[in-house]
Residue, then its C-alpha position, 0 to 999 in steps of 0.5 A: x168431624x165438625x165439632x163446632x158445627x155440632x155445638x152451633x146446631x145444638x145451641x140454635x135448637x135449644x135457643x129456639x125451643x126453650x122448653x128443652x131447657x126444662x127437660x135438660x134440667x130435669x134430665x141432669x138431676x139438678x134438683x139435688x141437695x148439697x147440704x151443710x157440714x156444720x150444725x147450728x150453734x144451739x145443738x153444739x153446746x148440748x143444752x138442747x139435747x140434755x133432756x134426752x139423756x138418762x142422767x149418765x150422759x147417754x142418749x135416751x133413744x126411747x124418749x126421743x123416738x116417743x117424742x119425734x118418731x112420727x115426725x121423722x117417719x112422715x119426713x122420711x116418707x115425704x123425702x122418699x116420695x120426692x126422690x121417686x118423683x124426681x127419678x121418674x121425671x129424670x127418666x121421662x126428661x131423657x126420653x123427651x129430650x131425645x124425641x123432641x130433638x128428633x122431631x125438630x131435626x125432621x122438621x116438625x114443631x114439637x112443644x112441651x106436651x109432645x115431648x113429655x108424652x113421648x118421654x112417658x112412652x119411652x120410660x121403660x126403654x130409657x130406664x133399661x138403657x140406663x141399667x145396661x150402661x150401669x152394668 
């Protein structure tokens, strides 16, 4: 099998059709967050958190939740909605990549809209295949 030829053909297809790069980034899950393993200096000395202790040094969850509960719930809702949106875009992008490369191989000239449209219509099929691979 000519692996170099396959890679060369894939490079030419992706270089000529730059909209495939967007689908590739979304399909690979590159929108993830790495995070940090350290806390800012203002939290390490305890002075910021001391107003939420009940005198004995124990953390008072009732006061903290009363002050910041709404903000925490809103942030959690926004993060959940973003996670769902990126999950759906991931599945759509996988289908869009496959259908766009199939169209290119058959001689058609697809664009971003055609790929997204095909990926949208293949959403359940691609998600089903991912679940089968998972199990």
